[in-house]
N, C-alpha and C positions, 0 to 999 in steps of 0.2 A: 704465590702469596700476595703479590700486588693485584692480580686480578680479583682475588677473593675480597681484598679490601675494597677495591673499586665497587664491586658488586654489593657489599654491605653498605658502603657510604652512598651509593647512587643506584638503588635497586630499580629505579625507573628505566635504566638503560636495558634492562632485561625483560621488561614487561611488553607484551605485544599490546598495541593499541587496538582496543575493540572497535570494529567498524561493522556496519551493516550496509550493504550495497542493495538498493531497492530498484528493481527493473520494472518496466511498464507492465501493468497487468493486462492492459488491452491496448490495441493499436489506435492512434490518433494524435491530435495536437495536444501537447502538454502545455497547460496554462497555469498561471499563479493561482494559488488557493483563494486569494483576495478577490479574484474576479468570478468566483462562484455566486450566482444569483440567489444566494440563501445565506442569511447572516450565521446560521449555526456553523457553516463551513468557512465563509469569508472572514468572519470575526474570530476564527480559530477557537471557538467554544469547545470543541472536542479535542482539538490539537492542531499542530502545524502540518503542512503537506503540500501537495500539488493536486491539480485536476487534469483529467483528460476528456476531450471530446471524442467519444469513441466512433470508429469507422467500421467496427465489426462487433458481432454479438457473442463475444467470449471474454472471459476473465481467466487469467492464468496466475500461477504463484509468482509473486514478484521476488522470491528468494527461497532458499532451503529452510524449512521450518515445520510448523504444526498448525493444523486448523484449530482454532480455539473456540470459534463460535460461528454458527450459521443462522441468520435471522429467519424466523419461521416464514416470513414472506419472501425469502430467497433473494432479496434485493441487495444484501450486504453480507459481508463475511469478515470475520476477524482471524488474524494470523499472528503467530509468534515466531520471529527468526531465531537462529541459533544463538545470537547475541542476547536474546531476551527482549529485544525490540518488538512492540506489538503494533500492528498496522490494521486499520479498518479500510476496506474497499466498499464504497457505497456507490451503487449503480444508479444514476438519475437522480432527480429531485421529485419529491412527492410519489415516489414508486411504492412506498409502503402501502398506499391506498389501492394498488392493484392486486393485493392479497396473493402474491405469488404467480398470477397469470403473466406469461411471457418469459418466465424464468425457469431454469432447470439446474439444480445443483448436481455435481458429479462427485463430491467428496462429503464427508461428514465430520463433525467435531471429533477431535482426537486423531484424525488421520495425519500421517507424516507426509509431507509434499516436498518436491524439489523445484527449483526455479524452472518456470515454464510448464509445469503440470497444469492441466485443465481443472478449473475450480467450478465455474458457473458458465452456462450458456444462456444467452437471452435473445429475445427477438427484438432487434433494434428498431425495425419499423414499427412494431406494436408499441414500444416504449415512446418512440417520437409521437405517435398518435394519441397516446393515453396518459402520459405523464407530463409534468411541467417542463422538464428538460432532461436530455440524455447525459449531461455532463457527469462524469464519474470522479468522485473525490477519493484520494489516497492519503489517509490521515495517520499520523503517528499518535497513538493514544496514550502512550506512556512517555511523553516527551521530558519528563523529570530526569530520565536516564541519558538524555542526549546532551553532549557538551557543545557539539557543533553540527549543523545540518547544511549540506550543500544541495541545491535544487537545480535541475535543468528544465527551464521553461522556454517556450517558443520553438520547440523542436517537434518533428513529426516522429513519434515513437512506434516501434515495432514490438508487439507483446512478447515478453519474455527475453528481449535482446537489448532494448535501449535502457541504459541506466538513467533513472529519473531523480533518484535522491541518493545521497551518501550521508550516513549518520555515524558520527564518532561518539563513542560511549565512554 
């Protein structure tokens, strides 16, 4: 009976804290979002997050979830994690003007994905030569759900293995 009274009086003891662990979608140096040379990202107009200077031409799923959007120009993808957290991965700056050249998607909207599953392949050298920058933003687009966000910057990330953010919902 005492256990029941405690659970009625203090139900938060029995609730699991919702967390989403976000792993690097590409390999490279993780940098603060404020250092992205584009105010859309650096001023967090879309949301908070981090950026990676990619050293490889692939993007993998940063968590288990679902593909909710692939931009027609294949330079960006939106995902929803099992917690409901939504993340936008935007490859490079001014890459929309490439009109899909240099990008290949391997998933489509509605696909279920697991952490580390391939999402997009891109020609890093082509992006370096034809876009403003290769820096890739990883942005939480529904930040109103986030109670706290931990970010790991200044580390060399391995795609699908290095945790770059942890969001408590």
